[in-house]
N, CA, C, O and CB atoms as a CASP TS submission, in Angstrom:
PFRMAT TS
TARGET T0000
AUTHOR 0000-0000-0000
METHOD Language model
MODEL 1
PARENT N/A
ATOM      1  N   MET     1      13.565-108.741  24.841  1.00  0.00           N
ATOM      2  CA  MET     1      14.153-108.959  23.545  1.00  0.00           C
ATOM      3  C   MET     1      14.843-107.670  23.093  1.00  0.00           C
ATOM      4  O   MET     1      14.315-106.577  23.299  1.00  0.00           O
ATOM      5  CB  MET     1      13.084-109.414  22.525  1.00  0.00           C
ATOM      6  N   ALA     2      16.006-107.796  22.486  1.00  0.00           N
ATOM      7  CA  ALA     2      16.812-106.652  22.076  1.00  0.00           C
ATOM      8  C   ALA     2      16.220-105.975  20.844  1.00  0.00           C
ATOM      9  O   ALA     2      15.594-106.616  20.000  1.00  0.00           O
ATOM     10  CB  ALA     2      18.250-107.088  21.796  1.00  0.00           C
ATOM     11  N   THR     3      16.430-104.682  20.766  1.00  0.00           N
ATOM     12  CA  THR     3      16.042-103.914  19.593  1.00  0.00           C
ATOM     13  C   THR     3      17.246-103.821  18.665  1.00  0.00           C
ATOM     14  O   THR     3      18.325-103.403  19.083  1.00  0.00           O
ATOM     15  CB  THR     3      15.522-102.497  19.988  1.00  0.00           C
ATOM     16  N   ILE     4      17.062-104.208  17.411  1.00  0.00           N
ATOM     17  CA  ILE     4      18.117-104.171  16.404  1.00  0.00           C
ATOM     18  C   ILE     4      17.925-102.919  15.551  1.00  0.00           C
ATOM     19  O   ILE     4      16.806-102.590  15.158  1.00  0.00           O
ATOM     20  CB  ILE     4      18.102-105.463  15.520  1.00  0.00           C
ATOM     21  N   VAL     5      19.026-102.226  15.270  1.00  0.00           N
ATOM     22  CA  VAL     5      18.971-101.008  14.462  1.00  0.00           C
ATOM     23  C   VAL     5      20.012-101.067  13.349  1.00  0.00           C
ATOM     24  O   VAL     5      20.967-101.840  13.410  1.00  0.00           O
ATOM     25  CB  VAL     5      19.196 -99.758  15.341  1.00  0.00           C
ATOM     26  N   ILE     6      19.806-100.236  12.333  1.00  0.00           N
ATOM     27  CA  ILE     6      20.807-100.023  11.295  1.00  0.00           C
ATOM     28  C   ILE     6      21.668 -98.850  11.751  1.00  0.00           C
ATOM     29  O   ILE     6      21.152 -97.826  12.200  1.00  0.00           O
ATOM     30  CB  ILE     6      20.143 -99.750   9.882  1.00  0.00           C
ATOM     31  N   TYR     7      22.967 -99.007  11.633  1.00  0.00           N
ATOM     32  CA  TYR     7      23.878 -97.951  12.044  1.00  0.00           C
ATOM     33  C   TYR     7      24.959 -97.747  10.990  1.00  0.00           C
ATOM     34  O   TYR     7      25.187 -98.605  10.137  1.00  0.00           O
ATOM     35  CB  TYR     7      24.509 -98.279  13.403  1.00  0.00           C
ATOM     36  N   ALA     8      25.614 -96.604  11.065  1.00  0.00           N
ATOM     37  CA  ALA     8      26.756 -96.323  10.197  1.00  0.00           C
ATOM     38  C   ALA     8      27.921 -95.889  11.075  1.00  0.00           C
ATOM     39  O   ALA     8      27.757 -95.104  12.010  1.00  0.00           O
ATOM     40  CB  ALA     8      26.412 -95.226   9.131  1.00  0.00           C
ATOM     41  N   THR     9      29.085 -96.407  10.761  1.00  0.00           N
ATOM     42  CA  THR     9      30.316 -95.951  11.396  1.00  0.00           C
ATOM     43  C   THR     9      30.942 -94.953  10.432  1.00  0.00           C
ATOM     44  O   THR     9      31.149 -95.255   9.256  1.00  0.00           O
ATOM     45  CB  THR     9      31.302 -97.156  11.729  1.00  0.00           C
ATOM     46  N   ILE    10      31.242 -93.761  10.942  1.00  0.00           N
ATOM     47  CA  ILE    10      31.807 -92.721  10.093  1.00  0.00           C
ATOM     48  C   ILE    10      33.115 -92.205  10.697  1.00  0.00           C
ATOM     49  O   ILE    10      33.352 -92.311  11.900  1.00  0.00           O
ATOM     50  CB  ILE    10      30.799 -91.563   9.906  1.00  0.00           C
ATOM     51  N   PHE    11      33.941 -91.652   9.837  1.00  0.00           N
ATOM     52  CA  PHE    11      35.201 -91.041  10.251  1.00  0.00           C
ATOM     53  C   PHE    11      35.140 -89.575   9.860  1.00  0.00           C
ATOM     54  O   PHE    11      34.974 -89.240   8.687  1.00  0.00           O
ATOM     55  CB  PHE    11      36.442 -91.759   9.597  1.00  0.00           C
ATOM     56  N   VAL    12      35.277 -88.693  10.863  1.00  0.00           N
ATOM     57  CA  VAL    12      35.223 -87.260  10.585  1.00  0.00           C
ATOM     58  C   VAL    12      36.130 -86.530  11.580  1.00  0.00           C
ATOM     59  O   VAL    12      36.081 -86.774  12.786  1.00  0.00           O
ATOM     60  CB  VAL    12      33.753 -86.725  10.668  1.00  0.00           C
ATOM     61  N   ALA    13      36.933 -85.656  11.058  1.00  0.00           N
ATOM     62  CA  ALA    13      37.829 -84.829  11.873  1.00  0.00           C
ATOM     63  C   ALA    13      38.703 -85.674  12.798  1.00  0.00           C
ATOM     64  O   ALA    13      38.953 -85.296  13.942  1.00  0.00           O
ATOM     65  CB  ALA    13      37.018 -83.835  12.698  1.00  0.00           C
ATOM     66  N   GLY    14      39.160 -86.810  12.300  1.00  0.00           N
ATOM     67  CA  GLY    14      40.051 -87.663  13.076  1.00  0.00           C
ATOM     68  C   GLY    14      39.370 -88.521  14.129  1.00  0.00           C
ATOM     69  O   GLY    14      40.044 -89.166  14.932  1.00  0.00           O
ATOM     70  N   ILE    15      38.051 -88.538  14.135  1.00  0.00           N
ATOM     71  CA  ILE    15      37.282 -89.292  15.137  1.00  0.00           C
ATOM     72  C   ILE    15      36.341 -90.256  14.437  1.00  0.00           C
ATOM     73  O   ILE    15      35.701 -89.912  13.443  1.00  0.00           O
ATOM     74  CB  ILE    15      36.484 -88.335  16.066  1.00  0.00           C
ATOM     75  N   VAL    16      36.266 -91.479  14.973  1.00  0.00           N
ATOM     76  CA  VAL    16      35.310 -92.467  14.479  1.00  0.00           C
ATOM     77  C   VAL    16      34.049 -92.353  15.330  1.00  0.00           C
ATOM     78  O   VAL    16      34.112 -92.399  16.559  1.00  0.00           O
ATOM     79  CB  VAL    16      35.905 -93.927  14.526  1.00  0.00           C
ATOM     80  N   SER    17      32.898 -92.202  14.660  1.00  0.00           N
ATOM     81  CA  SER    17      31.611 -92.072  15.339  1.00  0.00           C
ATOM     82  C   SER    17      30.621 -93.075  14.769  1.00  0.00           C
ATOM     83  O   SER    17      30.799 -93.598  13.669  1.00  0.00           O
ATOM     84  CB  SER    17      31.062 -90.637  15.207  1.00  0.00           C
ATOM     85  N   VAL    18      29.578 -93.327  15.543  1.00  0.00           N
ATOM     86  CA  VAL    18      28.499 -94.207  15.110  1.00  0.00           C
ATOM     87  C   VAL    18      27.204 -93.406  15.121  1.00  0.00           C
ATOM     88  O   VAL    18      26.896 -92.721  16.097  1.00  0.00           O
ATOM     89  CB  VAL    18      28.390 -95.475  16.025  1.00  0.00           C
ATOM     90  N   ILE    19      26.444 -93.498  14.020  1.00  0.00           N
ATOM     91  CA  ILE    19      25.131 -92.871  13.974  1.00  0.00           C
ATOM     92  C   ILE    19      24.090 -93.925  13.616  1.00  0.00           C
ATOM     93  O   ILE    19      24.369 -94.871  12.879  1.00  0.00           O
ATOM     94  CB  ILE    19      25.107 -91.699  12.955  1.00  0.00           C
ATOM     95  N   GLU    20      22.894 -93.745  14.147  1.00  0.00           N
ATOM     96  CA  GLU    20      21.806 -94.693  13.917  1.00  0.00           C
ATOM     97  C   GLU    20      20.915 -94.210  12.784  1.00  0.00           C
ATOM     98  O   GLU    20      20.579 -93.029  12.704  1.00  0.00           O
ATOM     99  CB  GLU    20      20.978 -94.894  15.196  1.00  0.00           C
ATOM    100  N   TYR    21      20.539 -95.127  11.915  1.00  0.00           N
ATOM    101  CA  TYR    21      19.563 -94.845  10.871  1.00  0.00           C
ATOM    102  C   TYR    21      18.182 -94.888  11.507  1.00  0.00           C
ATOM    103  O   TYR    21      17.822 -95.879  12.142  1.00  0.00           O
ATOM    104  CB  TYR    21      19.677 -95.863   9.683  1.00  0.00           C
ATOM    105  N   LYS    22      17.414 -93.833  11.343  1.00  0.00           N
ATOM    106  CA  LYS    22      16.119 -93.721  12.029  1.00  0.00           C
ATOM    107  C   LYS    22      14.954 -94.327  11.256  1.00  0.00           C
ATOM    108  O   LYS    22      13.799 -94.105  11.620  1.00  0.00           O
ATOM    109  CB  LYS    22      15.821 -92.281  12.302  1.00  0.00           C
ATOM    110  N   GLY    23      15.230 -95.081  10.206  1.00  0.00           N
ATOM    111  CA  GLY    23      14.165 -95.617   9.374  1.00  0.00           C
ATOM    112  C   GLY    23      13.274 -96.632  10.062  1.00  0.00           C
ATOM    113  O   GLY    23      12.058 -96.616   9.869  1.00  0.00           O
ATOM    114  N   ASP    24      13.859 -97.518  10.866  1.00  0.00           N
ATOM    115  CA  ASP    24      13.081 -98.599  11.457  1.00  0.00           C
ATOM    116  C   ASP    24      13.910 -99.305  12.517  1.00  0.00           C
ATOM    117  O   ASP    24      15.123 -99.116  12.601  1.00  0.00           O
ATOM    118  CB  ASP    24      12.615 -99.597  10.376  1.00  0.00           C
ATOM    119  N   THR    25      13.246-100.120  13.325  1.00  0.00           N
ATOM    120  CA  THR    25      13.926-101.023  14.261  1.00  0.00           C
ATOM    121  C   THR    25      13.442-102.436  13.955  1.00  0.00           C
ATOM    122  O   THR    25      12.410-102.621  13.310  1.00  0.00           O
ATOM    123  CB  THR    25      13.644-100.629  15.773  1.00  0.00           C
ATOM    124  N   PHE    26      14.190-103.425  14.420  1.00  0.00           N
ATOM    125  CA  PHE    26      13.923-104.810  14.053  1.00  0.00           C
ATOM    126  C   PHE    26      14.023-105.712  15.279  1.00  0.00           C
ATOM    127  O   PHE    26      14.697-105.383  16.256  1.00  0.00           O
ATOM    128  CB  PHE    26      14.899-105.279  12.961  1.00  0.00           C
ATOM    129  N   ILE    27      13.350-106.836  15.212  1.00  0.00           N
ATOM    130  CA  ILE    27      13.381-107.803  16.303  1.00  0.00           C
ATOM    131  C   ILE    27      14.549-108.761  16.140  1.00  0.00           C
ATOM    132  O   ILE    27      15.146-109.188  17.128  1.00  0.00           O
ATOM    133  CB  ILE    27      12.066-108.580  16.370  1.00  0.00           C
ATOM    134  N   THR    28      14.883-109.106  14.884  1.00  0.00           N
ATOM    135  CA  THR    28      16.001-110.025  14.650  1.00  0.00           C
ATOM    136  C   THR    28      17.047-109.373  13.744  1.00  0.00           C
ATOM    137  O   THR    28      16.732-108.490  12.946  1.00  0.00           O
ATOM    138  CB  THR    28      15.497-111.348  14.023  1.00  0.00           C
ATOM    139  N   ASN    29      18.273-109.818  13.878  1.00  0.00           N
ATOM    140  CA  ASN    29      19.350-109.332  13.031  1.00  0.00           C
ATOM    141  C   ASN    29      19.083-109.697  11.569  1.00  0.00           C
ATOM    142  O   ASN    29      19.401-108.922  10.667  1.00  0.00           O
ATOM    143  CB  ASN    29      20.702-109.908  13.494  1.00  0.00           C
ATOM    144  N   GLU    30      18.506-110.862  11.337  1.00  0.00           N
ATOM    145  CA  GLU    30      18.196-111.311   9.979  1.00  0.00           C
ATOM    146  C   GLU    30      17.207-110.372   9.299  1.00  0.00           C
ATOM    147  O   GLU    30      17.368-110.055   8.121  1.00  0.00           O
ATOM    148  CB  GLU    30      17.633-112.734  10.004  1.00  0.00           C
ATOM    149  N   ASP    31      16.178-109.921  10.031  1.00  0.00           N
ATOM    150  CA  ASP    31      15.213-108.965   9.478  1.00  0.00           C
ATOM    151  C   ASP    31      15.897-107.646   9.124  1.00  0.00           C
ATOM    152  O   ASP    31      15.596-107.037   8.098  1.00  0.00           O
ATOM    153  CB  ASP    31      14.068-108.715  10.479  1.00  0.00           C
ATOM    154  N   CYS    32      16.807-107.220   9.973  1.00  0.00           N
ATOM    155  CA  CYS    32      17.536-105.979   9.734  1.00  0.00           C
ATOM    156  C   CYS    32      18.395-106.093   8.476  1.00  0.00           C
ATOM    157  O   CYS    32      18.393-105.191   7.638  1.00  0.00           O
ATOM    158  CB  CYS    32      18.411-105.627  10.948  1.00  0.00           C
ATOM    159  N   ILE    33      19.118-107.184   8.344  1.00  0.00           N
ATOM    160  CA  ILE    33      19.974-107.382   7.173  1.00  0.00           C
ATOM    161  C   ILE    33      19.143-107.438   5.898  1.00  0.00           C
ATOM    162  O   ILE    33      19.535-106.879   4.874  1.00  0.00           O
ATOM    163  CB  ILE    33      20.800-108.668   7.321  1.00  0.00           C
ATOM    164  N   LYS    34      17.995-108.110   5.958  1.00  0.00           N
ATOM    165  CA  LYS    34      17.113-108.183   4.791  1.00  0.00           C
ATOM    166  C   LYS    34      16.650-106.786   4.384  1.00  0.00           C
ATOM    167  O   LYS    34      16.646-106.449   3.200  1.00  0.00           O
ATOM    168  CB  LYS    34      15.895-109.087   5.086  1.00  0.00           C
ATOM    169  N   TYR    35      16.260-105.976   5.365  1.00  0.00           N
ATOM    170  CA  TYR    35      15.843-104.593   5.099  1.00  0.00           C
ATOM    171  C   TYR    35      17.008-103.801   4.519  1.00  0.00           C
ATOM    172  O   TYR    35      16.836-103.064   3.548  1.00  0.00           O
ATOM    173  CB  TYR    35      15.320-103.912   6.394  1.00  0.00           C
ATOM    174  N   LEU    36      18.174-103.948   5.098  1.00  0.00           N
ATOM    175  CA  LEU    36      19.366-103.246   4.628  1.00  0.00           C
ATOM    176  C   LEU    36      19.681-103.588   3.180  1.00  0.00           C
ATOM    177  O   LEU    36      20.063-102.716   2.400  1.00  0.00           O
ATOM    178  CB  LEU    36      20.559-103.581   5.512  1.00  0.00           C
ATOM    179  N   GLN    37      19.524-104.846   2.824  1.00  0.00           N
ATOM    180  CA  GLN    37      19.776-105.271   1.443  1.00  0.00           C
ATOM    181  C   GLN    37      18.700-104.749   0.493  1.00  0.00           C
ATOM    182  O   GLN    37      19.006-104.312  -0.617  1.00  0.00           O
ATOM    183  CB  GLN    37      19.845-106.798   1.362  1.00  0.00           C
ATOM    184  N   THR    38      17.457-104.795   0.924  1.00  0.00           N
ATOM    185  CA  THR    38      16.341-104.369   0.074  1.00  0.00           C
ATOM    186  C   THR    38      16.354-102.870  -0.179  1.00  0.00           C
ATOM    187  O   THR    38      16.110-102.427  -1.301  1.00  0.00           O
ATOM    188  CB  THR    38      15.022-104.765   0.707  1.00  0.00           C
ATOM    189  N   TYR    39      16.636-102.088   0.853  1.00  0.00           N
ATOM    190  CA  TYR    39      16.578-100.633   0.768  1.00  0.00           C
ATOM    191  C   TYR    39      17.960 -99.984   0.801  1.00  0.00           C
ATOM    192  O   TYR    39      18.104 -98.847   1.251  1.00  0.00           O
ATOM    193  CB  TYR    39      15.738-100.089   1.896  1.00  0.00           C
ATOM    194  N   ASN    40      18.959-100.695   0.332  1.00  0.00           N
ATOM    195  CA  ASN    40      20.338-100.241   0.365  1.00  0.00           C
ATOM    196  C   ASN    40      20.521 -98.865  -0.271  1.00  0.00           C
ATOM    197  O   ASN    40      21.153 -97.991   0.323  1.00  0.00           O
ATOM    198  CB  ASN    40      21.217-101.242  -0.329  1.00  0.00           C
ATOM    199  N   ASP    41      19.978 -98.663  -1.470  1.00  0.00           N
ATOM    200  CA  ASP    41      20.143 -97.381  -2.156  1.00  0.00           C
ATOM    201  C   ASP    41      19.538 -96.234  -1.354  1.00  0.00           C
ATOM    202  O   ASP    41      20.163 -95.185  -1.195  1.00  0.00           O
ATOM    203  CB  ASP    41      19.506 -97.438  -3.541  1.00  0.00           C
ATOM    204  N   HIS    42      18.327 -96.432  -0.851  1.00  0.00           N
ATOM    205  CA  HIS    42      17.661 -95.383  -0.070  1.00  0.00           C
ATOM    206  C   HIS    42      18.453 -95.061   1.199  1.00  0.00           C
ATOM    207  O   HIS    42      18.638 -93.891   1.534  1.00  0.00           O
ATOM    208  CB  HIS    42      16.226 -95.814   0.297  1.00  0.00           C
ATOM    209  N   ILE    43      18.912 -96.074   1.893  1.00  0.00           N
ATOM    210  CA  ILE    43      19.674 -95.869   3.127  1.00  0.00           C
ATOM    211  C   ILE    43      20.960 -95.095   2.839  1.00  0.00           C
ATOM    212  O   ILE    43      21.294 -94.149   3.552  1.00  0.00           O
ATOM    213  CB  ILE    43      20.003 -97.223   3.795  1.00  0.00           C
ATOM    214  N   ASN    44      21.674 -95.498   1.797  1.00  0.00           N
ATOM    215  CA  ASN    44      22.912 -94.812   1.436  1.00  0.00           C
ATOM    216  C   ASN    44      22.659 -93.362   1.030  1.00  0.00           C
ATOM    217  O   ASN    44      23.415 -92.471   1.417  1.00  0.00           O
ATOM    218  CB  ASN    44      23.609 -95.552   0.305  1.00  0.00           C
ATOM    219  N   GLU    45      21.606 -93.119   0.256  1.00  0.00           N
ATOM    220  CA  GLU    45      21.291 -91.759  -0.170  1.00  0.00           C
ATOM    221  C   GLU    45      20.899 -90.875   1.012  1.00  0.00           C
ATOM    222  O   GLU    45      21.343 -89.731   1.104  1.00  0.00           O
ATOM    223  CB  GLU    45      20.166 -91.779  -1.200  1.00  0.00           C
ATOM    224  N   SER    46      20.071 -91.396   1.913  1.00  0.00           N
ATOM    225  CA  SER    46      19.658 -90.582   3.058  1.00  0.00           C
ATOM    226  C   SER    46      20.837 -90.334   4.002  1.00  0.00           C
ATOM    227  O   SER    46      20.934 -89.262   4.599  1.00  0.00           O
ATOM    228  CB  SER    46      18.503 -91.266   3.816  1.00  0.00           C
ATOM    229  N   LEU    47      21.724 -91.306   4.140  1.00  0.00           N
ATOM    230  CA  LEU    47      22.925 -91.113   4.950  1.00  0.00           C
ATOM    231  C   LEU    47      23.809 -90.032   4.323  1.00  0.00           C
ATOM    232  O   LEU    47      24.300 -89.147   5.024  1.00  0.00           O
ATOM    233  CB  LEU    47      23.711 -92.444   5.090  1.00  0.00           C
ATOM    234  N   GLN    48      24.007 -90.102   3.021  1.00  0.00           N
ATOM    235  CA  GLN    48      24.841 -89.105   2.351  1.00  0.00           C
ATOM    236  C   GLN    48      24.226 -87.715   2.455  1.00  0.00           C
ATOM    237  O   GLN    48      24.946 -86.739   2.664  1.00  0.00           O
ATOM    238  CB  GLN    48      25.044 -89.480   0.880  1.00  0.00           C
ATOM    239  N   ASP    49      22.904 -87.609   2.313  1.00  0.00           N
ATOM    240  CA  ASP    49      22.225 -86.321   2.480  1.00  0.00           C
ATOM    241  C   ASP    49      22.464 -85.764   3.886  1.00  0.00           C
ATOM    242  O   ASP    49      22.759 -84.580   4.055  1.00  0.00           O
ATOM    243  CB  ASP    49      20.711 -86.470   2.215  1.00  0.00           C
ATOM    244  N   HIS    50      22.332 -86.628   4.879  1.00  0.00           N
ATOM    245  CA  HIS    50      22.553 -86.222   6.271  1.00  0.00           C
ATOM    246  C   HIS    50      23.990 -85.740   6.468  1.00  0.00           C
ATOM    247  O   HIS    50      24.219 -84.692   7.072  1.00  0.00           O
ATOM    248  CB  HIS    50      22.246 -87.392   7.232  1.00  0.00           C
ATOM    249  N   LEU    51      24.949 -86.502   5.961  1.00  0.00           N
ATOM    250  CA  LEU    51      26.351 -86.126   6.123  1.00  0.00           C
ATOM    251  C   LEU    51      26.677 -84.837   5.372  1.00  0.00           C
ATOM    252  O   LEU    51      27.466 -84.025   5.854  1.00  0.00           O
ATOM    253  CB  LEU    51      27.258 -87.253   5.639  1.00  0.00           C
ATOM    254  N   ASN    52      26.079 -84.643   4.202  1.00  0.00           N
ATOM    255  CA  ASN    52      26.314 -83.413   3.444  1.00  0.00           C
ATOM    256  C   ASN    52      25.834 -82.175   4.211  1.00  0.00           C
ATOM    257  O   ASN    52      26.397 -81.091   4.065  1.00  0.00           O
ATOM    258  CB  ASN    52      25.610 -83.491   2.086  1.00  0.00           C
ATOM    259  N   LYS    53      24.798 -82.347   5.021  1.00  0.00           N
ATOM    260  CA  LYS    53      24.266 -81.239   5.814  1.00  0.00           C
ATOM    261  C   LYS    53      25.031 -81.043   7.122  1.00  0.00           C
ATOM    262  O   LYS    53      25.247 -79.911   7.554  1.00  0.00           O
ATOM    263  CB  LYS    53      22.796 -81.473   6.112  1.00  0.00           C
ATOM    264  N   LYS    54      25.439 -82.142   7.748  1.00  0.00           N
ATOM    265  CA  LYS    54      26.005 -82.075   9.105  1.00  0.00           C
ATOM    266  C   LYS    54      27.520 -82.245   9.165  1.00  0.00           C
ATOM    267  O   LYS    54      28.181 -81.562   9.947  1.00  0.00           O
ATOM    268  CB  LYS    54      25.371 -83.125   9.960  1.00  0.00           C
ATOM    269  N   GLU    55      28.077 -83.129   8.365  1.00  0.00           N
ATOM    270  CA  GLU    55      29.496 -83.487   8.441  1.00  0.00           C
ATOM    271  C   GLU    55      30.056 -83.651   7.035  1.00  0.00           C
ATOM    272  O   GLU    55      30.286 -84.775   6.588  1.00  0.00           O
ATOM    273  CB  GLU    55      29.699 -84.789   9.263  1.00  0.00           C
ATOM    274  N   LYS    56      30.277 -82.553   6.338  1.00  0.00           N
ATOM    275  CA  LYS    56      30.649 -82.607   4.920  1.00  0.00           C
ATOM    276  C   LYS    56      31.912 -83.408   4.629  1.00  0.00           C
ATOM    277  O   LYS    56      32.028 -83.993   3.552  1.00  0.00           O
ATOM    278  CB  LYS    56      30.831 -81.224   4.405  1.00  0.00           C
ATOM    279  N   ASP    57      32.842 -83.449   5.544  1.00  0.00           N
ATOM    280  CA  ASP    57      34.101 -84.148   5.305  1.00  0.00           C
ATOM    281  C   ASP    57      34.102 -85.579   5.846  1.00  0.00           C
ATOM    282  O   ASP    57      35.158 -86.210   5.911  1.00  0.00           O
ATOM    283  CB  ASP    57      35.236 -83.375   5.926  1.00  0.00           C
ATOM    284  N   ALA    58      32.952 -86.092   6.229  1.00  0.00           N
ATOM    285  CA  ALA    58      32.862 -87.436   6.804  1.00  0.00           C
ATOM    286  C   ALA    58      33.042 -88.509   5.741  1.00  0.00           C
ATOM    287  O   ALA    58      32.661 -88.339   4.583  1.00  0.00           O
ATOM    288  CB  ALA    58      31.522 -87.624   7.508  1.00  0.00           C
ATOM    289  N   THR    59      33.632 -89.613   6.165  1.00  0.00           N
ATOM    290  CA  THR    59      33.778 -90.791   5.329  1.00  0.00           C
ATOM    291  C   THR    59      33.014 -91.933   5.985  1.00  0.00           C
ATOM    292  O   THR    59      33.206 -92.199   7.172  1.00  0.00           O
ATOM    293  CB  THR    59      35.280 -91.160   5.122  1.00  0.00           C
ATOM    294  N   VAL    60      32.161 -92.603   5.243  1.00  0.00           N
ATOM    295  CA  VAL    60      31.426 -93.751   5.773  1.00  0.00           C
ATOM    296  C   VAL    60      32.361 -94.956   5.754  1.00  0.00           C
ATOM    297  O   VAL    60      32.906 -95.315   4.710  1.00  0.00           O
ATOM    298  CB  VAL    60      30.117 -94.032   4.943  1.00  0.00           C
ATOM    299  N   LEU    61      32.542 -95.575   6.917  1.00  0.00           N
ATOM    300  CA  LEU    61      33.403 -96.741   7.032  1.00  0.00           C
ATOM    301  C   LEU    61      32.623 -98.041   6.924  1.00  0.00           C
ATOM    302  O   LEU    61      33.113 -99.016   6.356  1.00  0.00           O
ATOM    303  CB  LEU    61      34.153 -96.701   8.338  1.00  0.00           C
ATOM    304  N   PHE    62      31.403 -98.060   7.471  1.00  0.00           N
ATOM    305  CA  PHE    62      30.629 -99.295   7.522  1.00  0.00           C
ATOM    306  C   PHE    62      29.178 -98.967   7.789  1.00  0.00           C
ATOM    307  O   PHE    62      28.875 -98.034   8.532  1.00  0.00           O
ATOM    308  CB  PHE    62      31.176-100.251   8.598  1.00  0.00           C
ATOM    309  N   ILE    63      28.275 -99.731   7.185  1.00  0.00           N
ATOM    310  CA  ILE    63      26.843 -99.672   7.497  1.00  0.00           C
ATOM    311  C   ILE    63      26.424-101.096   7.836  1.00  0.00           C
ATOM    312  O   ILE    63      26.704-102.028   7.081  1.00  0.00           O
ATOM    313  CB  ILE    63      25.985 -99.075   6.288  1.00  0.00           C
ATOM    314  N   GLY    64      25.756-101.262   8.967  1.00  0.00           N
ATOM    315  CA  GLY    64      25.375-102.607   9.375  1.00  0.00           C
ATOM    316  C   GLY    64      24.235-102.607  10.370  1.00  0.00           C
ATOM    317  O   GLY    64      23.580-101.588  10.590  1.00  0.00           O
ATOM    318  N   CYS    65      24.007-103.768  10.970  1.00  0.00           N
ATOM    319  CA  CYS    65      22.941-103.969  11.945  1.00  0.00           C
ATOM    320  C   CYS    65      23.551-104.392  13.281  1.00  0.00           C
ATOM    321  O   CYS    65      24.539-105.126  13.319  1.00  0.00           O
ATOM    322  CB  CYS    65      21.921-105.032  11.443  1.00  0.00           C
ATOM    323  N   SER    66      22.954-103.924  14.366  1.00  0.00           N
ATOM    324  CA  SER    66      23.420-104.317  15.689  1.00  0.00           C
ATOM    325  C   SER    66      22.329-104.032  16.712  1.00  0.00           C
ATOM    326  O   SER    66      21.384-103.291  16.445  1.00  0.00           O
ATOM    327  CB  SER    66      24.730-103.575  16.060  1.00  0.00           C
ATOM    328  N   GLU    67      22.479-104.637  17.887  1.00  0.00           N
ATOM    329  CA  GLU    67      21.581-104.316  18.987  1.00  0.00           C
ATOM    330  C   GLU    67      21.860-102.888  19.431  1.00  0.00           C
ATOM    331  O   GLU    67      23.013-102.491  19.598  1.00  0.00           O
ATOM    332  CB  GLU    67      21.753-105.318  20.171  1.00  0.00           C
ATOM    333  N   ARG    68      20.804-102.131  19.618  1.00  0.00           N
ATOM    334  CA  ARG    68      20.953-100.740  20.053  1.00  0.00           C
ATOM    335  C   ARG    68      21.720-100.655  21.371  1.00  0.00           C
ATOM    336  O   ARG    68      22.489 -99.716  21.576  1.00  0.00           O
ATOM    337  CB  ARG    68      19.576-100.075  20.202  1.00  0.00           C
ATOM    338  N   SER    69      21.524-101.603  22.247  1.00  0.00           N
ATOM    339  CA  SER    69      22.161-101.572  23.569  1.00  0.00           C
ATOM    340  C   SER    69      23.683-101.723  23.507  1.00  0.00           C
ATOM    341  O   SER    69      24.353-101.481  24.511  1.00  0.00           O
ATOM    342  CB  SER    69      21.585-102.669  24.436  1.00  0.00           C
ATOM    343  N   ARG    70      24.238-102.108  22.380  1.00  0.00           N
ATOM    344  CA  ARG    70      25.696-102.259  22.253  1.00  0.00           C
ATOM    345  C   ARG    70      26.413-100.937  22.039  1.00  0.00           C
ATOM    346  O   ARG    70      27.640-100.877  22.127  1.00  0.00           O
ATOM    347  CB  ARG    70      26.020-103.188  21.110  1.00  0.00           C
ATOM    348  N   PHE    71      25.667 -99.879  21.760  1.00  0.00           N
ATOM    349  CA  PHE    71      26.272 -98.575  21.553  1.00  0.00           C
ATOM    350  C   PHE    71      26.384 -97.848  22.877  1.00  0.00           C
ATOM    351  O   PHE    71      25.508 -97.952  23.735  1.00  0.00           O
ATOM    352  CB  PHE    71      25.460 -97.747  20.549  1.00  0.00           C
ATOM    353  N   ILE    72      27.465 -97.115  23.034  1.00  0.00           N
ATOM    354  CA  ILE    72      27.688 -96.349  24.252  1.00  0.00           C
ATOM    355  C   ILE    72      26.795 -95.126  24.232  1.00  0.00           C
ATOM    356  O   ILE    72      26.712 -94.420  23.227  1.00  0.00           O
ATOM    357  CB  ILE    72      29.175 -95.944  24.397  1.00  0.00           C
ATOM    358  N   ASP    73      26.129 -94.881  25.345  1.00  0.00           N
ATOM    359  CA  ASP    73      25.309 -93.684  25.489  1.00  0.00           C
ATOM    360  C   ASP    73      26.215 -92.459  25.367  1.00  0.00           C
ATOM    361  O   ASP    73      27.356 -92.479  25.829  1.00  0.00           O
ATOM    362  CB  ASP    73      24.540 -93.685  26.854  1.00  0.00           C
ATOM    363  N   GLY    74      25.715 -91.412  24.756  1.00  0.00           N
ATOM    364  CA  GLY    74      26.493 -90.196  24.579  1.00  0.00           C
ATOM    365  C   GLY    74      27.016 -89.621  25.885  1.00  0.00           C
ATOM    366  O   GLY    74      27.999 -88.879  25.877  1.00  0.00           O
ATOM    367  N   ASN    75      26.378 -89.948  27.016  1.00  0.00           N
ATOM    368  CA  ASN    75      26.824 -89.446  28.313  1.00  0.00           C
ATOM    369  C   ASN    75      27.820 -90.378  28.970  1.00  0.00           C
ATOM    370  O   ASN    75      28.444 -90.002  29.962  1.00  0.00           O
ATOM    371  CB  ASN    75      25.642 -89.240  29.228  1.00  0.00           C
ATOM    372  N   ASP    76      27.989 -91.580  28.448  1.00  0.00           N
ATOM    373  CA  ASP    76      28.940 -92.524  29.014  1.00  0.00           C
ATOM    374  C   ASP    76      30.351 -92.149  28.591  1.00  0.00           C
ATOM    375  O   ASP    76      30.564 -91.542  27.541  1.00  0.00           O
ATOM    376  CB  ASP    76      28.607 -93.963  28.581  1.00  0.00           C
ATOM    377  N   GLN    77      31.299 -92.518  29.419  1.00  0.00           N
ATOM    378  CA  GLN    77      32.693 -92.294  29.083  1.00  0.00           C
ATOM    379  C   GLN    77      33.437 -93.614  29.184  1.00  0.00           C
ATOM    380  O   GLN    77      33.115 -94.457  30.020  1.00  0.00           O
ATOM    381  CB  GLN    77      33.328 -91.224  30.006  1.00  0.00           C
ATOM    382  N   THR    78      34.435 -93.785  28.326  1.00  0.00           N
ATOM    383  CA  THR    78      35.278 -94.964  28.415  1.00  0.00           C
ATOM    384  C   THR    78      36.661 -94.530  28.851  1.00  0.00           C
ATOM    385  O   THR    78      37.079 -93.402  28.590  1.00  0.00           O
ATOM    386  CB  THR    78      35.332 -95.727  27.067  1.00  0.00           C
ATOM    387  N   THR    79      37.367 -95.426  29.515  1.00  0.00           N
ATOM    388  CA  THR    79      38.720 -95.091  29.975  1.00  0.00           C
ATOM    389  C   THR    79      39.737 -96.003  29.344  1.00  0.00           C
ATOM    390  O   THR    79      40.932 -95.874  29.610  1.00  0.00           O
ATOM    391  CB  THR    79      38.818 -95.177  31.495  1.00  0.00           C
TER
END
């Protein structure tokens, strides 16, 4: 069974990146969305705190839920 995570797509320095929210993992997409809706303020605040420390000029494009396996490993390359 796939692991579902909350992620954010951000734009910084001309590059679009994806970061994972480390709060929790989920078995179903529905559970993830419910958590995202319930804890929306906390997730947004912790994301903004993280970006203020690491990527001050970043813009959040999207926050959502997806299977962790759909993200490219940092060592993978696309052509």
